[in-house]
C-alpha positions as CSV (number, residue, x, y, z in Angstrom):
1,X,-0.5,0.1,0.2
2,X,1.5,3.2,-1.2
3,X,1.6,6.4,1.4
4,X,-0.9,8.2,-0.2
5,X,-3.6,5.2,0.5
6,X,-2.1,4.7,3.7
7,X,-2.9,8.5,4.8
8,X,-6.5,8.3,3.3
9,X,-7.7,5.0,4.9
10,X,-5.8,6.6,8.5
11,X,-7.8,9.5,7.9
12,X,-11.0,7.6,7.2
13,X,-10.5,5.5,10.0
14,X,-10.9,8.8,12.1
15,X,-14.2,9.3,10.3
16,X,-15.7,6.0,11.0
17,X,-14.2,6.3,15.1
18,X,-16.2,10.2,14.6
19,X,-19.1,8.6,13.9
20,X,-19.1,5.6,16.4
21,X,-18.5,7.7,19.3
22,X,-21.2,10.4,17.8
23,X,-23.6,7.1,17.8
24,X,-22.7,6.2,21.5
25,X,-23.9,9.4,22.5
26,X,-27.7,8.7,20.9
27,X,-30.0,7.7,23.4
28,X,-32.1,4.9,23.1
29,X,-34.0,2.5,25.1
30,X,-30.9,0.8,26.7
31,X,-28.5,2.2,29.4
32,X,-25.5,3.5,27.7
33,X,-22.3,4.7,30.5
34,X,-21.3,6.4,27.5
35,X,-24.0,8.6,27.3
36,X,-22.0,10.2,30.2
37,X,-18.9,10.6,28.7
38,X,-19.7,14.2,28.0
39,X,-20.8,15.2,31.3
40,X,-18.2,17.2,33.2
41,X,-18.4,17.7,37.1
42,X,-17.6,20.7,39.0
43,X,-15.5,18.6,41.4
44,X,-13.0,21.3,43.7
45,X,-13.7,23.7,41.2
46,X,-12.1,21.8,38.0
47,X,-14.5,20.4,35.4
48,X,-13.9,17.1,36.1
49,X,-15.7,14.1,33.6
50,X,-17.6,11.9,35.8
51,X,-15.4,8.7,34.6
52,X,-12.9,10.1,36.5
53,X,-15.0,10.3,39.9
54,X,-17.1,7.3,39.7
55,X,-17.9,4.0,38.5
56,X,-20.6,3.5,36.0
57,X,-22.4,0.1,36.1
58,X,-25.4,-1.0,34.0
59,X,-27.0,-3.6,36.3
60,X,-30.4,-4.0,34.1
61,X,-30.8,-2.8,30.5
62,X,-32.5,0.5,31.2
63,X,-30.7,1.5,34.9
64,X,-27.4,3.2,35.2
65,X,-25.8,3.1,38.8
66,X,-23.2,5.8,39.2
67,X,-21.3,5.0,42.5
68,X,-18.4,8.0,43.1
69,X,-15.3,6.8,44.9
70,X,-15.6,9.9,47.1
71,X,-19.0,9.9,48.5
72,X,-18.7,13.7,48.6
73,X,-18.9,14.2,45.2
74,X,-22.1,12.5,45.1
75,X,-23.6,16.1,45.4
76,X,-21.6,17.5,42.0
77,X,-22.4,14.3,40.5
78,X,-26.2,14.7,40.6
79,X,-26.4,18.4,39.8
80,X,-24.6,18.1,37.0
81,X,-26.3,15.2,35.8
82,X,-29.6,16.9,36.2
83,X,-28.0,20.3,34.7
84,X,-27.4,18.3,31.3
85,X,-29.3,17.6,28.1
86,X,-30.2,13.7,29.5
87,X,-33.8,14.7,30.3
88,X,-33.3,11.8,33.5
89,X,-33.6,12.8,36.9
90,X,-31.1,10.8,39.0
91,X,-32.4,8.9,42.1
92,X,-29.9,9.4,45.3
93,X,-29.8,6.8,47.5
94,X,-27.0,8.3,49.6
95,X,-24.1,6.0,48.2
96,X,-24.7,6.6,44.8
97,X,-27.1,7.7,42.0
98,X,-29.7,5.4,40.2
99,X,-30.1,6.4,36.6
100,X,-33.4,4.8,34.8
101,X,-34.2,5.1,31.4
102,X,-37.5,4.9,30.1
103,X,-38.0,3.6,26.4
104,X,-38.5,6.5,24.1
105,X,-42.3,6.7,22.3
106,X,-42.3,5.8,18.7
107,X,-42.3,10.2,18.1
108,X,-38.5,10.1,20.2
109,X,-37.5,7.1,18.0
110,X,-38.3,8.6,15.2
111,X,-36.1,11.9,15.7
112,X,-33.3,9.2,17.1
113,X,-33.2,7.9,13.7
114,X,-33.0,11.6,11.8
115,X,-30.2,12.2,14.3
116,X,-28.5,8.6,14.0
117,X,-29.0,9.9,9.7
118,X,-27.4,13.3,10.1
119,X,-24.5,12.0,11.5
120,X,-23.8,9.4,9.2
121,X,-24.4,12.0,6.3
122,X,-21.5,14.1,7.7
123,X,-19.2,11.1,8.2
124,X,-20.4,10.2,4.4
125,X,-19.3,14.0,3.3
126,X,-15.8,13.6,5.3
127,X,-15.0,10.8,4.0
128,X,-15.4,12.2,0.4
129,X,-13.6,15.4,1.1
130,X,-11.4,12.9,2.8
131,X,-11.2,11.5,-1.4
132,X,-10.9,14.3,-3.0
133,X,-8.2,16.2,-1.3
134,X,-6.0,12.9,-1.5
135,X,-7.3,12.5,-5.3
136,X,-6.1,16.4,-5.7
137,X,-2.0,15.3,-3.9
138,X,-2.0,12.4,-6.1
139,X,-2.7,15.0,-9.7
140,X,-0.4,17.7,-8.3
141,X,2.3,14.9,-7.7
142,X,5.3,15.2,-10.3
143,X,6.9,11.6,-9.5
144,X,3.8,9.8,-10.5
145,X,3.6,9.3,-13.9
146,X,0.1,8.7,-15.6
147,X,-0.5,5.1,-15.0
148,X,0.5,5.8,-11.5
149,X,-1.4,8.4,-11.0
150,X,-4.2,6.4,-12.2
151,X,-3.6,3.4,-9.9
152,X,-3.3,5.7,-6.8
153,X,-7.0,7.3,-7.6
154,X,-8.2,3.8,-8.3
155,X,-6.8,2.3,-4.8
156,X,-8.3,5.8,-3.1
157,X,-11.6,5.2,-4.6
158,X,-11.7,1.5,-3.1
159,X,-10.4,2.7,0.1
160,X,-14.1,5.1,-0.3
161,X,-15.8,2.7,-1.3
162,X,-15.0,0.4,1.4
163,X,-15.9,2.9,4.5
164,X,-18.9,4.4,3.1
165,X,-20.0,0.5,3.2
166,X,-19.0,0.9,6.5
167,X,-21.0,3.7,7.8
168,X,-23.8,2.5,6.3
169,X,-23.9,-1.0,7.9
170,X,-23.3,1.4,11.3
171,X,-26.2,3.7,10.4
172,X,-28.3,0.3,9.6
173,X,-27.4,-1.3,13.0
174,X,-27.6,1.8,14.9
175,X,-31.7,2.4,13.4
176,X,-32.6,-1.0,14.2
177,X,-31.4,-0.5,18.1
178,X,-33.0,2.7,18.3
179,X,-36.4,1.2,16.7
180,X,-36.3,-1.7,19.3
181,X,-39.2,-1.9,21.2
Protein backbone atom coordinates (compact mmCIF):
# COMPACT_ATOMS: atom_id res chain seq x y z
CA UNK A 1 0.00 0.00 0.00
CA UNK A 2 1.38 3.38 -0.99
CA UNK A 3 1.83 6.21 1.48
CA UNK A 4 -1.08 8.11 -0.10
CA UNK A 5 -3.39 5.11 0.23
CA UNK A 6 -2.18 4.54 3.78
CA UNK A 7 -2.85 8.17 4.72
CA UNK A 8 -6.29 7.97 3.09
CA UNK A 9 -7.10 4.83 5.07
CA UNK A 10 -5.99 6.43 8.36
CA UNK A 11 -7.97 9.63 7.82
CA UNK A 12 -11.11 7.74 6.81
CA UNK A 13 -10.78 5.42 9.81
CA UNK A 14 -10.85 8.53 12.01
CA UNK A 15 -14.17 9.49 10.38
CA UNK A 16 -15.55 6.03 11.22
CA UNK A 17 -14.29 6.31 14.82
CA UNK A 18 -15.93 9.73 15.14
CA UNK A 19 -19.22 8.34 13.81
CA UNK A 20 -19.11 5.48 16.31
CA UNK A 21 -18.48 7.96 19.11
CA UNK A 22 -21.43 10.09 17.98
CA UNK A 23 -23.65 7.01 17.86
CA UNK A 24 -22.75 6.03 21.44
CA UNK A 25 -24.04 9.41 22.60
CA UNK A 26 -27.47 8.85 21.07
CA UNK A 27 -29.76 7.58 23.77
CA UNK A 28 -31.82 4.52 22.99
CA UNK A 29 -34.10 2.66 25.39
CA UNK A 30 -31.02 0.82 26.61
CA UNK A 31 -28.68 2.21 29.24
CA UNK A 32 -25.25 2.99 27.81
CA UNK A 33 -22.48 4.21 30.13
CA UNK A 34 -20.92 6.25 27.29
CA UNK A 35 -23.90 8.59 27.39
CA UNK A 36 -22.29 10.17 30.48
CA UNK A 37 -18.89 10.72 28.81
CA UNK A 38 -19.50 14.34 27.85
CA UNK A 39 -20.79 15.43 31.28
CA UNK A 40 -18.35 17.47 33.36
CA UNK A 41 -18.70 17.67 37.17
CA UNK A 42 -17.53 20.69 39.14
CA UNK A 43 -15.29 18.82 41.59
CA UNK A 44 -13.47 21.20 43.93
CA UNK A 45 -13.65 23.92 41.30
CA UNK A 46 -12.23 21.76 38.51
CA UNK A 47 -14.43 20.46 35.64
CA UNK A 48 -13.91 16.69 35.79
CA UNK A 49 -15.41 13.91 33.63
CA UNK A 50 -17.77 11.56 35.48
CA UNK A 51 -15.66 8.52 34.61
CA UNK A 52 -12.79 9.98 36.66
CA UNK A 53 -14.99 10.39 39.74
CA UNK A 54 -17.16 7.29 39.81
CA UNK A 55 -17.72 3.72 38.73
CA UNK A 56 -20.55 3.39 36.23
CA UNK A 57 -22.41 0.09 36.28
CA UNK A 58 -25.25 -1.32 34.20
CA UNK A 59 -27.25 -3.64 36.51
CA UNK A 60 -30.23 -3.78 34.11
CA UNK A 61 -30.80 -2.95 30.47
CA UNK A 62 -32.56 0.34 31.36
CA UNK A 63 -30.61 1.42 34.46
CA UNK A 64 -27.20 2.93 35.17
CA UNK A 65 -25.71 3.12 38.66
CA UNK A 66 -23.08 5.80 39.32
CA UNK A 67 -21.03 5.04 42.44
CA UNK A 68 -18.57 7.82 43.33
CA UNK A 69 -15.24 6.81 44.83
CA UNK A 70 -15.39 9.88 47.04
CA UNK A 71 -18.83 10.13 48.70
CA UNK A 72 -18.50 13.93 48.93
CA UNK A 73 -18.76 14.00 45.11
CA UNK A 74 -22.31 12.58 45.17
CA UNK A 75 -24.10 15.95 45.27
CA UNK A 76 -21.95 17.54 42.50
CA UNK A 77 -22.47 14.39 40.37
CA UNK A 78 -26.22 14.60 40.85
CA UNK A 79 -26.25 18.32 40.01
CA UNK A 80 -24.18 17.78 36.84
CA UNK A 81 -26.45 14.99 35.59
CA UNK A 82 -29.56 17.08 36.28
CA UNK A 83 -28.04 20.08 34.48
CA UNK A 84 -27.10 17.97 31.42
CA UNK A 85 -29.33 17.57 28.37
CA UNK A 86 -30.07 13.90 29.14
CA UNK A 87 -33.49 14.62 30.58
CA UNK A 88 -32.87 12.08 33.36
CA UNK A 89 -33.46 12.77 37.03
CA UNK A 90 -31.07 10.65 39.12
CA UNK A 91 -32.31 8.87 42.25
CA UNK A 92 -29.90 9.48 45.14
CA UNK A 93 -29.75 6.72 47.78
CA UNK A 94 -26.94 8.35 49.79
CA UNK A 95 -24.18 6.15 48.35
CA UNK A 96 -24.89 6.10 44.61
CA UNK A 97 -27.08 7.53 41.87
CA UNK A 98 -29.55 5.43 39.90
CA UNK A 99 -30.40 6.60 36.40
CA UNK A 100 -33.46 4.98 34.86
CA UNK A 101 -33.82 5.30 31.11
CA UNK A 102 -37.44 5.00 30.02
CA UNK A 103 -38.15 3.62 26.58
CA UNK A 104 -38.52 6.49 24.13
CA UNK A 105 -41.85 7.03 22.40
CA UNK A 106 -42.24 6.12 18.73
CA UNK A 107 -42.04 9.81 17.83
CA UNK A 108 -38.79 10.20 19.79
CA UNK A 109 -37.37 7.08 18.15
CA UNK A 110 -38.00 8.59 14.72
CA UNK A 111 -36.22 11.80 15.81
CA UNK A 112 -33.27 9.71 17.00
CA UNK A 113 -33.15 7.89 13.65
CA UNK A 114 -33.02 11.30 11.89
CA UNK A 115 -30.16 12.28 14.19
CA UNK A 116 -28.34 9.04 13.32
CA UNK A 117 -28.85 9.69 9.61
CA UNK A 118 -27.47 13.22 10.00
CA UNK A 119 -24.35 11.91 11.76
CA UNK A 120 -23.81 9.27 9.08
CA UNK A 121 -24.25 11.82 6.30
CA UNK A 122 -21.63 14.04 7.97
CA UNK A 123 -19.29 11.04 8.01
CA UNK A 124 -19.97 10.31 4.31
CA UNK A 125 -19.24 13.94 3.41
CA UNK A 126 -16.02 13.83 5.44
CA UNK A 127 -14.93 10.62 3.67
CA UNK A 128 -15.69 12.15 0.26
CA UNK A 129 -13.76 15.30 1.18
CA UNK A 130 -10.77 13.15 2.11
CA UNK A 131 -11.07 11.37 -1.25
CA UNK A 132 -11.13 14.73 -3.05
CA UNK A 133 -8.09 15.99 -1.11
CA UNK A 134 -6.08 12.84 -1.72
CA UNK A 135 -6.98 12.71 -5.42
CA UNK A 136 -5.82 16.33 -5.68
CA UNK A 137 -2.57 15.38 -3.99
CA UNK A 138 -2.08 12.56 -6.53
CA UNK A 139 -2.79 14.93 -9.45
CA UNK A 140 -0.25 17.47 -8.19
CA UNK A 141 2.50 14.88 -7.54
CA UNK A 142 5.17 15.43 -10.22
CA UNK A 143 6.89 12.11 -9.42
CA UNK A 144 3.95 10.01 -10.63
CA UNK A 145 3.31 9.17 -14.27
CA UNK A 146 -0.25 8.87 -15.64
CA UNK A 147 -0.53 5.13 -14.98
CA UNK A 148 0.64 5.51 -11.38
CA UNK A 149 -1.79 8.40 -10.86
CA UNK A 150 -4.64 6.29 -12.20
CA UNK A 151 -3.61 3.37 -9.97
CA UNK A 152 -3.45 5.63 -6.88
CA UNK A 153 -6.84 7.18 -7.62
CA UNK A 154 -8.33 3.74 -8.15
CA UNK A 155 -6.91 2.66 -4.80
CA UNK A 156 -8.34 5.77 -3.12
CA UNK A 157 -11.75 5.06 -4.65
CA UNK A 158 -11.66 1.46 -3.37
CA UNK A 159 -10.82 2.68 0.15
CA UNK A 160 -13.61 5.28 -0.08
CA UNK A 161 -16.17 2.67 -1.18
CA UNK A 162 -15.16 0.41 1.71
CA UNK A 163 -15.63 3.21 4.25
CA UNK A 164 -18.97 4.37 2.79
CA UNK A 165 -20.20 0.76 3.02
CA UNK A 166 -19.04 0.60 6.65
CA UNK A 167 -20.87 3.87 7.43
CA UNK A 168 -24.05 2.47 5.89
CA UNK A 169 -23.71 -0.75 7.93
CA UNK A 170 -23.17 1.23 11.16
CA UNK A 171 -26.24 3.36 10.40
CA UNK A 172 -28.38 0.31 9.68
CA UNK A 173 -27.29 -1.31 12.96
CA UNK A 174 -27.92 1.87 14.99
CA UNK A 175 -31.34 2.40 13.35
CA UNK A 176 -32.33 -1.15 14.30
CA UNK A 177 -31.12 -0.55 17.86
CA UNK A 178 -33.06 2.73 18.15
CA UNK A 179 -36.28 1.31 16.69
CA UNK A 180 -36.14 -1.80 18.91
CA UNK A 181 -39.03 -1.76 21.37
